N, C-alpha and C positions, 0 to 999 in steps of 0.2 A: 346561371345569369347573372350578369353583373349590374352594378351603380353606374351609371352614364351621365356625366355632365355635357349636354351642348351648350357651348356660348355664342349666342347669335341666332337670333330667328328670322335671318334673311330666309331666300328661296333654300339656298344649300342646307342650311343649318335646321332648316324646318324638314327637308327632304330627309336628311339623315336622322334624324330625331324620330320621324314616322317610321323610318325603314329599321332602325334599333328596337324601338317598343314592339312592333309589329313580331321581331324574332325573339320577344318575352322578356326583354333588359327594363328594370326599372329607369326609365329618362326622365331628366331635369331639363327644362329648354329655358335659357336665360334669355329674356328680350329688353332689350334696350327702352322700347316704346309701353310704355305701361297700356295702350290700348290694343296691342297685341296680346299682352297677356290675358287681359280680360276678355277680347275674341276668342281666344282660345278655351278659356275657364267655361265660356259662358255656353258657346257654338262647335267647340271642337273643330275650330278653322283659324288661321290666320289669314284675317281678313285683307290685309295691305298686300301682302306679298305672294301669299298662296289661295286668293279667293277660290270657292267651290269645291275644294278639296277637302274631304271629311278627313280628321287627325286621330289618331288613336285613345280611346280614353285613357290611356294608362300614361301620356304623358302629362309631367307635371311642369305648367308653364308659370315663371315667377319673374320679377324683376330686382329679388333681393340676393346677393352674392353667397350669403350662409348658406341660404334655402336651396339654391342650386348647387354648391358645392360640396354640402353634407354628405360625408360617405362616399363620394364619389371615387371609384375604382380607376376610370377612365374619363377622361376630359378632355373635349372636341372642341376645338375655337374654329369658328367659320363667320369670324368678322371681316369687315372691310381691309385691307394691308395698312391704310392710312391710320386706323384708331387700335392696329394690334398693342402696341406700345404702351398706350395709354390704359386701356382695359386689363393689359397683364398687371401695369401697377396698381389698379385698383383690386384685383382679385388675388394679389400675391400673399397676404396673410393668411387665406383660406387653403393654399395650396399645401399639399406633402410630399415628401420625398419618394413614396411610395405610388403615388398617383402615375400612371402613365397618360401624356401630352400628345396629342394629335393635333396636329398644325391642317387645318381643311383648307386654308384661305392661299389663292393663288394671287399673288402678289409680289413686290417688291417694296420694302420701305424706301418711301421718297428721298426722305433726308438724308440716310444715311448710305442707301443704294445696300442694304442688308436684305438676305433673304429671310423668310419669317422665322425661321428654326434658330436661326441668328439673334434676330431680335428677342425671341423668348429666351433663349440660353443667358443672354445678356442680362435680361431680366429677372428672372427666377433665379441665377447663378448667384444675387447676391445674398441667397438663403441657402440655397443646395444644388445640386448636381442635376438637373432634370432628366429624367427617362421620356426624349422625346421623339417624336415620330412623325412623319408629313404623309398624308391621304391626299394623291391626286388620280388623274385619267379621264378619259371622256366620259363626261357624265353631265346630262342636262337634269337637273332637279326635279323638274316634272315629270320627267321618263323615271327617274328613281322612285319617286313617291306614288307613280301609278303602276311601278311591280314591274317595268319594263326589264329584259336580262341588262345585267351592266358589270363591265368588270374594271376593277382598280388596281392601283399598285399602295402599298403601305411600306414607307423606307425608313430605316433607321439604322444606327449604328449598334442598338442593343438590340439583338436578334432574338431575343425572350420577348421584347417588350413589341416587336414586328409580329410576330408569331400569336402573340395574345390577340391583337387588335386585328389580324387576319380571322383568326377562330372565331372571334366574339361577333364580328361584322359582318362576315360572310351568311349567305344564305340562301334560298331556292331562287332567289333572283339577283342577287349581289356576290360575286365572287371576287377575291382580293388576291393578288399574288405579293411577296415580299422580295422584298430589295434591301441592299444596305448602301445606294449611292443615294443619300437625301440631296446631295447639290444636284444632281441629275435630275432627279424628280421634281425640285424645285422650280430649278431653270425653266425647265421644260413645261411645267404648269402654267409660270406665271408669264414668260416672254409669248408662246402661241397668241397671247391676247392681243399683242399688237399684231402680229400677222392676221387675227381674223379681222382687224381693223382695215387692213389693207386689202382682204378678201371682200369686205364689205365695201370699199370702194370701186372695185370691181364692176361689182353688182348695181352698184347705184350710177355707174355710167353706163351700164347697160352693154358692158362688154361679155363675151363669151366663156367658154371651157378652157381654152386653149391659154387664157393668160391666170385662170384661177390655177390650174394645173402647173404652171410654172412657178406660181406665186409660192402655192406649198412645199413645192420642192426645193426651191432656193432658200424658202425661208426656214426648214429645217435644217439646210446647209449653215445658216448664219447662227441660228438657236443652238447648235451642235458646237459651231465653233467656240462662242460666249461658253458653255457648261463646261466644256473640255479645259479652257483657259482657269475656269474657276474649280478643275479638279473632276469632275464627272467621268464615269466612264462613258465608252465608247456605245456600249450596247443600249444604255439606257433611253437613249433620244431616241432607237427605231423602237421602241415600247410603248405601252400604254400613255405614260406619261410625257411620250416626246411625239412621234405621228400619231398615235390613236387620239390623242386628244387635239393636237393640230387639225387633223381632217375634220373632227367633229366640229370643231368651233370656227372654221374658217366655211363650212358648206350648211348648217344647222340654222333652218331660220330662228331658234329659241337663244341664240347667240347674240348675247346684248352687244357685245364689242364689234360683231359685224353687222350689227342694225345700226350703230353708231358709224359705222365705215359707210354703210350705205346710204345716209344720210348726208355726211359730208361730199359723197359723189355725186349727190343729186342737186348742190350746191348750196346745203345750210351749212350757218356756221356752229363752230363747236356751242356755245352757249347757248342756243336755242334749241340746240339739240339734248342737252344733259339737263337743263333747266328745269323740264319737269318731268325726271324719269327719279323715281324714289330706288330703284336697283342701282348698283352700282357697277359702272362699266370699268375693270380693273385695267384694261389695257390704254386707259388714257394716263393714268398717275404711272402706271409700271412703262410705259413709254421714257418719261424722262429718268425715270430710276434707271432704265436699262442703258441709256446713252450713256450716262456718268459711269455705269459698272463696264460698259466697253471701251470706254476711254482711260478706265483706269486698268485694264487688264491688255490693252491696245488689240482689240480686236475690231475687225471693220464688219459692220451691220450697214450694207446701205439700204435693206428696205426699212430698217428701223429707222434710220436718218430720215428718211422721205417721209415716214409716216408722222415723226418728231416736227418735220417743217410744216406739213400738213395742218398737225394739231394747232402749232403757231400762227400759221395763218401766213406764211411766209411762201408759200407755193402752192399751186391750184393742183387739186388731183390729176389733171392730165399733164401738167407740167411735170410733176413727179415722175409719173410712168414713163413720160418720154425722157427725163433725165436718167432712170434705170436702165432704160431700152440702148440709151446711148452711151454707157459706161465703156470704157476700153476693154474689148476683145479678149478673152482668157480662156484658159483650160479649164472644163468642169472641176 
């Protein structure tokens, strides 16, 4: 069994901490919100992000960096993408070269259009070369914490690090596959959230299964184009972090990004949709970062472009669909 620190006590961080604790690991869970720490310590429940779910007594919740990272052999970061850089800056002095750092954040840095492991490497590389992994795949947090069978992929250029995470994270309900394609796993896990917003728009407009199937298929095509341009392997996008996560997020009612899209399709404005949300819909910020990344790599991404225009209020959902359907005809 390992000492594992999970940084970020949102839905996903809490679910990972619970799964790891149930497997017998010594888990510390760092939360930004002191009230979450108190809730877990007093009632064994994350009352903000996962109310009603009983968490293992062995999870040690804390707001203190030293306490969270002391003795940790594996550090899992599950924070929103836009705070990744600042949180790594704050915990940098507590990190050690032998630690395996696992990014479980599905997003792209908006300011620099960087993948999360690129952000982490740029921060930690000031002190040492980190042992980096990325964890992704089709996984709703509530289903993971409930114990529903779930398959994920852990990618790293350090095969030993990926195999360590695979061994320690896998259980009777969680199965991990390894990969060396960090680029493909990260791009697939992040950009699928944009397509999920579009899938929600289709649902919000009351359209049927035909456009959803077409969207998922063509969405995978443009995710793949971007991933290949960034150096990904072709087979990765047909796997768990590509097609698998895309299907889940575009069709599942637990998808926050799909929910945002559905409300946009019903005519609501973005500001009023996200205003009361405590949990982050990563696809919103990722859309802006992906537009930049696509331009940088000269990759055509028509669905992403239209989602970007919808989010900015420059086009209505129905107009966006019409423009997609009326694009110049071509071979598949």
